N, C-alpha and C positions, 0 to 999 in steps of 0.2 A: 504493498501497500505505500502512493508518494504521499510527501506530508502535504500541507495545504498554508497555502497564506491567503486569507481575507485581505480585500482594500476598504477601507473602511473613510467615513466621514460627512461631513456638510453636503447639503447636494454643488454640485457643479461645481467640486472641486479636483476634478479630470481622475477623476476614477478609473473611467470606461478608457478616457484616453493614455493609464497605468496598462490597464490590462494590453488593452491591444500593443503596444509595445513590449510587452514580457512576454507575451502568445506569439510575435509576431506574424499573429493576422489583424482582421478587424472583424474581428466576430460581438464587437459593439460596437450599439448605435454610438455615435458619440454627435451633442449637436453645444451651442451655445443657447443653455436649456434645461435649470433647474428640475428636478426632477424626474431626468427624463428615462433610468434606468430606475425598471421596478423586480424586476425579477434578477435571481442570482446566474451570474454567466460563468461556466467554469471553462478554465483552460490549461492550456502543457505551457513549462517552461522549463526551456533547457537555459541554461550558465556554467560552459564549461561541459564539467562532468558529474553538474546539477542536477537534478530534475527533481520538483514538483507539479503540483496547479496553485492557481490561481483563482481566488472567489469575487467575481465584481457583483457590487451590493447597488442597491439604490443608497441616496443618498438621505440619512439622519436627519428627523427636519426636531424643534422645540415642541412644536402645538401639530403634531401627528390627527389630523380628521381624518377623516372618509378612504378614498386608495391607498394613505400615506400611511395610513395606520396598518391597515397589511400588509406595504411592506418594508414595515420594521420588521416585520415576523419575519420575515426571510434575508434580517440583518442579522437577528439574534442567530434563526440555525446555523449560514453562516459561520457567525463566530463558533456555534457550536462545538462545530468543523472542525478549525482552525490549528493548525499548532504555533503559528506567529501571526499578530495582525499590525498592517501595515494599514497608519489611523493618518491619512495623509488633510494638512488644510491648507487653505492659500494664502499665499506670503501676500499674494496684492492686496488682498482684501484685509490682511491682521491679524489678530489672534480676534476675534469673539465669540461673548457666551455659550454659544452654542459648542463652541469649542471644547468648552471649559467643563459642559454637564457632559458631552460626550468621552470626554479621558479620562474622570470622575467615574463613570460609570463600565469604563474599559480597567481602568485599574481593580477596579472589581472581579475583573477575568480571572486574574492569577494568574496569562500567561502573557508569552513575550511581546513584547509593545514595540513598535519600530516607529515613533513619528516621524515622518516625509511631511517638507515643506515643499509643496509644486509650485508653477510659475512665479518661478527664479530670476526667468532670461528677461536682461536690462535693469538687476532691479541688485543689488549689494545685497547677499545673503547676509551681511553682518550687520549691516541697519536693523535687518527684523529678526534678528536671534532674539536679542534679549526677551521679546513677548512672549516668546512660544517655551522659553523653560521656565515663566512660570507652571506651564501641567505638567512640569515634576515627572516626564517620561525620558527624559538622557538627553542624550545626544541628539540633536534631530539634524538629520540627513537631506541635503536642498536638492533638489534634481528642478528637471526643466521638462514632463513628459512628454508633451508634443515632439521635442527636438533631441528627445533622449539625455538627454544631458543629466550625467550622476547616477541612471539608471546604474549600470553598472557596478558603481559606486556602496549601489542600496544594495543590490544582492551579494556582492560580497563581502559586506560589512554582515548581511544576515546569513552568513553562510552556516555559522555559528551554533542561529538559534533552531534550527530544523533538526529534527530527528533523524542519526544515521539510517537512513533504509535502503535494502536492496532497490536500484529501479527496476519493473518491471518487466519483460522484456514484452515489447505491443505484436508479438507474433499472432496468425491467422486473421480473421474478416471479423470485422467491426463490427456483424451485426446486421437487421435486418433495421432499412433504415421508415423511418412512421411518421409524416408529418402530418399532422391534425388542422385545415385551412378554412376559411367560411366567412360569411357575411362578418361584423361586428358582435359580439354580442349575445353573439348562439350557444354559448357555451364552450367554448373551446381549452379554455386552460379547467374548466370542469373535470374534464374527460377525460384531460392527462390527468390532472391530479387523481382520480381513479382510477388507471388504467397503470397510476406506480404506488397507491394505492398508503399518499400520503401530502399532503400541502403541499405542495413541491414547486407550483407558481404562482401569480396573485388572482384573485380571482374579487371579484365585485362588479356590478351592475349598476353597470357603468360601460358603456359599449371606447374603443380606445383602446381598453386597461392592457391589454400587453400590444408593448410598442417595437420587440427586436425578434426576432424568433432563438428561441432557448433550443438550444438540444441537449439530454439529458440521458443518458445511454442505461443501462438498468440488465439485470438477467432476469427470465422467466420459466421456471420448466427447463433450463439447461439451454437453454438458448436463448443468447445477443440481440438486445434492438436498439434503437438510439427514437426516442420520442420527441420532435423537434414540433413545439408550439411555438405559431406565430402569429403577428396580428392577423387583426380583419380587413379584408382590402373592400375598400367600395364604389366606386363608380369615378372616375378621373374628374371630374366638374364635380364633385361635393367634396375634392380633396386637397382642403387651403393652406393647413400650419406644410412648415419642408419638412418639418420630422414627419409625418405618417407616410407623404411620399418616398423618404427613405425606409421606410416601414413597409411598403407594401414590395420596393425591392429587393428586401430584405428575403419576404415572404416568398417571395418569386423564384428568387435561388435556391430556398430552404426544398424549394419540389424539385427543384430542379437536382440539387444532392438525396433526394428519397427515393427508396425501391418502390417506397407506396404511400397515394396517396388519403387521406378521411376525410374528404368534403363534408360536414357535417352543417346541417339544413333545422332550424328553426320552422319543424314540423307545427307548430303551433299558428306562425304567419303563412304556410305555407310554401311553394315557389315561388320563387321572384324572379324576374328577368334578370335581376343583378346575380342570380344563383348560376341562372341560366351562362350567365356573361365569361366567368369563371371556373368553372369547369370547361368553357370549352379554351379556356386557359390555359388550368389540368392535362385534358387532352391534346396541347399542341405538345406535350411533354413526350407526351408518352410513357405515366407512372400507370402502374395500376392504380384500380378506385375501389373504394369500398365508397357506399353513399350512407350518410350517417341519418338519421331521420330524425332527429333530439324531441323531447318530453312530449314523445308518441302516447305514452301513459295518460297524460292528460284530456287526448283528443276522443273527441264521442262515435263513435260508427263512421254518421256523418262525414266529421269532418276527416275520417281518412280512407276511406273512401273518395273525399275531394283532394287530399290532396294526393291519393292514387294516380286518379286524372290525370292530375298537374303535372303528375312525372311521367307518365306515357303520352303526351300532349306536347311538353316542354321539352325535356330528356331526354328526347329519341336520339338524339343521336350520341349520347353515350348510354346505348340500351342495354351494350356487356359490364357497364359497371355493376358494381353491390351491392344491394341495397339494404339495410337494418334498420325496422325500429329500434333505441334503446332510449335509456331516460339516462342524460352523464350524471345527474345529482341522483340518483335516486341508485344505482348502479344497474338498471334491469337491465337486461342485454347485454352491457359489458366487456363479460366475460370468455362470451362465441366472437369475441374482434379479435384475438391472437391466435389461433384458430384459419379464423377466414385471412388473418395477414398474411400468415405464415402458406398456407395454400395458395393464397395468389403471388405473392414471393414466388417459387416454387413454380407458375406458371407462366411467371414475366420471362425466367433465368434458363426455362426449358431448352434443351439438346436437342436438334432437330433434322434426323439427317436428311443429306441429298437425295438418296431411294423413293424415303419416303415422301417431303415434300413433291417430285416429281411426276408420282404415279396418283398423289394425292389429284396436283393440278392436271391431271390425264382423266380422273373422274369426272371433276368440273368442268372441265373442256366439250367433253362426251355426254352428260348432262344438259350445258348449256351452251353449247358454240359463242365462242368469237363474232362479232357485227360485220360485216364485208367492208374495206374503205378501196376505192378506185376499183370496185370489181373484181377484186385482190378481198379473202377471207383471211385476217388479223392472223398469225399462229403462235402460240404461246407452249414452245419448247420441252424447256426442263426448271425446275427449281431447285435453290437451296439458299443456306440460311446466313442469314448478314450480319447478324448483330443480337444482342439478346437484351433485356430490358428498357422498352419494349422486342419481341420478336418480331425480328423483318428477314421479310422474307424474298429476297432478292429473282424474280426470273425472267428467263431472258427468252425472246422470240423475234417476228418479223411484222416493224408497223406499229410497236408497241405504245409510239407517245399515241398515233391516233386511238388507244384501248377508250370508248365514252368512262367517267365517273364511274354512272351506274352497272357497268359491270363489275369496277373497279373492287365496289362493295359487294358484290355479289360474289368476289373469289375472297373478301375479306372473312364473310359472313361464315362461306365453304368452308374455308380452312379456321378460322374458331372453333367452330360446331362440328367437324370431325377430329382436332386435335383437341377438343376438350379444355376448351382453355377459358377458362375463365375469372373476370373480374381484368383483364389487361389486353390490353389495345395489337390489333395488327397493324405491322406498316411491309407495305408493300413498294418493291423499288422496281420496276422496268426496266431493261436494257436492252438496245436492237443492234443487230451489228452494221460495224460502219458501212455504205455505198462505196467503195473502190474505185466506181465510175461516178458517184454524184458532181458535175456541175461539170464535164468535162462532154465532148461531142463528138458523136459517132462520123470520124474521119471517114470517108465512102473510098473503094476502090475506082477505077476508071471504069471498069465493066458494071458497073453497081449504076455510077452516074448516067453511061451509055442508056442502061436502064430504064433510070427515073426519066431523059427523054424521052425514051419512044413511048413511056406510058403518059406523056405531058402530050405528045401527039398525038395520040389514041385520044384521049378524052377530052380533046378540042375537036379532033374530027366527028367525033360523039353528038359533041353544040351544033354542033353547024348541023 
């Protein structure tokens, strides 16, 4: 087990900036906006032969009310997990009453605490040193996280505080990545907490509670998974804040990194046009798809039937997706999701042999022949696998660029049904051999030219 460093402090002191620098990633969302981080974000740090985990936390506020109080719970959990605490303060703003309150609470933990004075770029560190000595947390370490200044000294000076643990090898696959996506306030974080069996992410009755994509690795039944809680995505016209725009980008990146997507729909509100639009974005990535119908247990029989009709009418383009009624709050139907996720992952990563695909292609063309183009039948000769997650089938033939979309859909549905691939789309790629004579004029011989002249004279005489 790797040692853990927790980053804590007031809002907007640069915790996420330091997290990104330490992990050499851009996983944490960074903006000049207090209270941006709300959930715990984990990352791996390597410095020489030292390896550890770092936890980014939300800002600690004195008068935490509403959603900020829920963020405070996440900070307390991170402090319990930590072996060392990096307490960040802002050199530009100086010592505040909030810093003194936080320092008092941190001293009660009985854990090593490193006072980190951030944002010293352009400031004489010795000028602000006196104020922060009043916190009685030892000699401060001065850094500029945005530029990396002083961070190496911070890690070197903290090495002796970490327990000496042998680093675990990162061998083997990281398991199945599951992205939970959907519109704001449909219960994504509640579902993630229910799947994990703990309050891992902040849940609050307010749209936009989750702003970052939170990656949570765990094991269940001997199988490894990574859950990704994403920010709610809205129509572009309703995205006003720059922060929310970056949150949507993070959600789209999370979908790209995932193996299986659970798209959550609030069944009490029905299927909206926005759901159809967002599912179109998921379909473009080609990920295996589960449509979770949340709050299903609170619907009447008539409401359930109406939602089923809406699914058939508005979401016919993702008819391959597995649809599961659940209640993220009460847990009904949630336990079955892991079995479905595993089966969908197996379908998305399936290996398909060339003889099998070629035989199925012949069966499909025998059952329904391709159309005629320029008085010639489109020929589909053989097929082979071109990729996985999603399964890609490459079909070779003649005039394949003229194949209509309706026939392509027929082939996709036929192959999915015969291969028994549930919950995952199939992508088809068509290839035709290049015509070596295309664009070249056929040069006639002298005999052919003479024959053409005779034919022309013959036609003229017939007209007379």
